[in-house]
C-alpha positions, -999 to +999 in steps of 0.1 A: +150+258-694+123+237-711+133+239-748+099+237-764+068+243-743+035+232-759+013+263-763-022+260-774-040+285-797-077+288-790-091+278-824-127+289-823-121+320-845-095+345-855-058+345-863-050+309-853-024+300-879-007+334-876-002+329-838+009+294-843+036+305-868+048+332-845+050+308-815+069+283-835+093+311-845+097+317-807+107+280-802+074+266-790+054+236-801+017+245-809-016+228-808-051+240-818-075+240-789-113+236-794-122+210-768-116+207-731-095+175-735-072+195-759-069+223-733-056+198-708-027+188-730-010+223-733+013+242-710-002+276-719-028+292-742-031+321-767-065+336-772-063+353-806-080+383-821-114+379-838-148+390-825-151+387-787-189+381-787-186+352-812-156+338-793-176+338-761-206+321-777-184+295-794-165+288-761-199+282-745-210+259-774-178+239-772-181+236-733-147+254-730-156+285-710-156+269-675-125+247-682-107+278-694-115+297-662-104+267-641-070+263-659-063+301-656-073+301-620-049+272-615-020+292-629-019+283-666-001+311-685-022+328-712-018+356-737-047+374-754-045+397-784-073+421-793-105+400-787-083+378-766-076+408-744-113+413-739-117+376-730-090+378-703-105+409-687-124+407-654-147+435-666-158+448-700-176+479-713-197+482-744-202+444-746-235+429-757-261+420-731-250+390-711-215+389-726-191+369-705-153+366-703-129+341-691-113+367-668-081+365-649-066+400-654-079+427-629-088+452-656-117+469-673-115+468-711-137+488-735-147+468-766-141+484-800-127+515-782-105+527-810-134+525-835-148+501-861-130+483-890-126+516-910-108+531-880-080+505-879-045+519-878-008+512-871+014+529-846+047+525-828+043+513-791+071+511-765+067+478-746+083+477-712+105+446-707+096+432-741+113+454-767+141+479-765+130+495-798+094+506-804+071+479-816+051+486-848+016+476-837-014+469-858-048+479-843-080+464-858-113+472-842-091+473-811-101+476-774-082+496-748-078+492-711-097+518-691-085+508-657-063+482-639-060+468-604-030+472-582-015+438-593-015+447-631+016+459-648+011+483-677+035+472-705+025+497-731+004+527-740-008+543-773+017+570-783+000+589-812-033+605-821-062+617-799-060+585-778-024+588-768-018+574-733-045+547-735-033+514-721-028+488-748-006+461-732-007+446-697+006+417-676-006+402-644+015+373-632+013+346-658-013+364-679-007+391-705-027+409-731-023+434-760-049+454-778-030+450-810-021+420-833+016+411-831+010+380-851+004+401-882+036+420-883+065+395-887+080+410-855+076+381-829+092+398-799+058+396-780+056+359-787+092+353-776+084+371-744+053+349-738+072+317-747+098+326-721+071+332-695+057+298-702+092+282-700+097+298-666+063+287-654+069+251-665+103+250-647+086+262-615+061+233-617+087+206-625 
């Protein structure tokens, strides 16, 4: 297998350094991505948490939105956490007027579904195929997935509180997304899983 895939982290806003540290712990090389030419140099991309409307506007300002769509349509692996999940959704609810996404995952995501900053919480989540033991997940102004298409695999659901059963982790082909922030926990199993996805995709293309 390719020993060290080069995985970009979209560096417009959000937990860029935290994701880079987690990816490096998973055996990947990392690169910050702000420009289309930087996007072309990576094998895969992480879209971090942050604020999805700001991320969309900055992607437009940096002429990244269309190149991102084209790379994902061409099969580039990508992982989005929190706001990154919203960016990878084909459809969003409770977005601002005109809000766009990169798309790629056949799902409808509700923005800020779990509440505002004061409603942030932590909860154990069981992640199918990623972790044998429950994953301690951090939710900050988190979205949830309201519906998925037939080609989307549900990897995890919220397990506690009034929103138990809500979808919080998904995968479709080479794309995956979580509503929570694995980069903030010190538990890098999600990043290991994604890095392995990227290695397999790179092997298939060689």
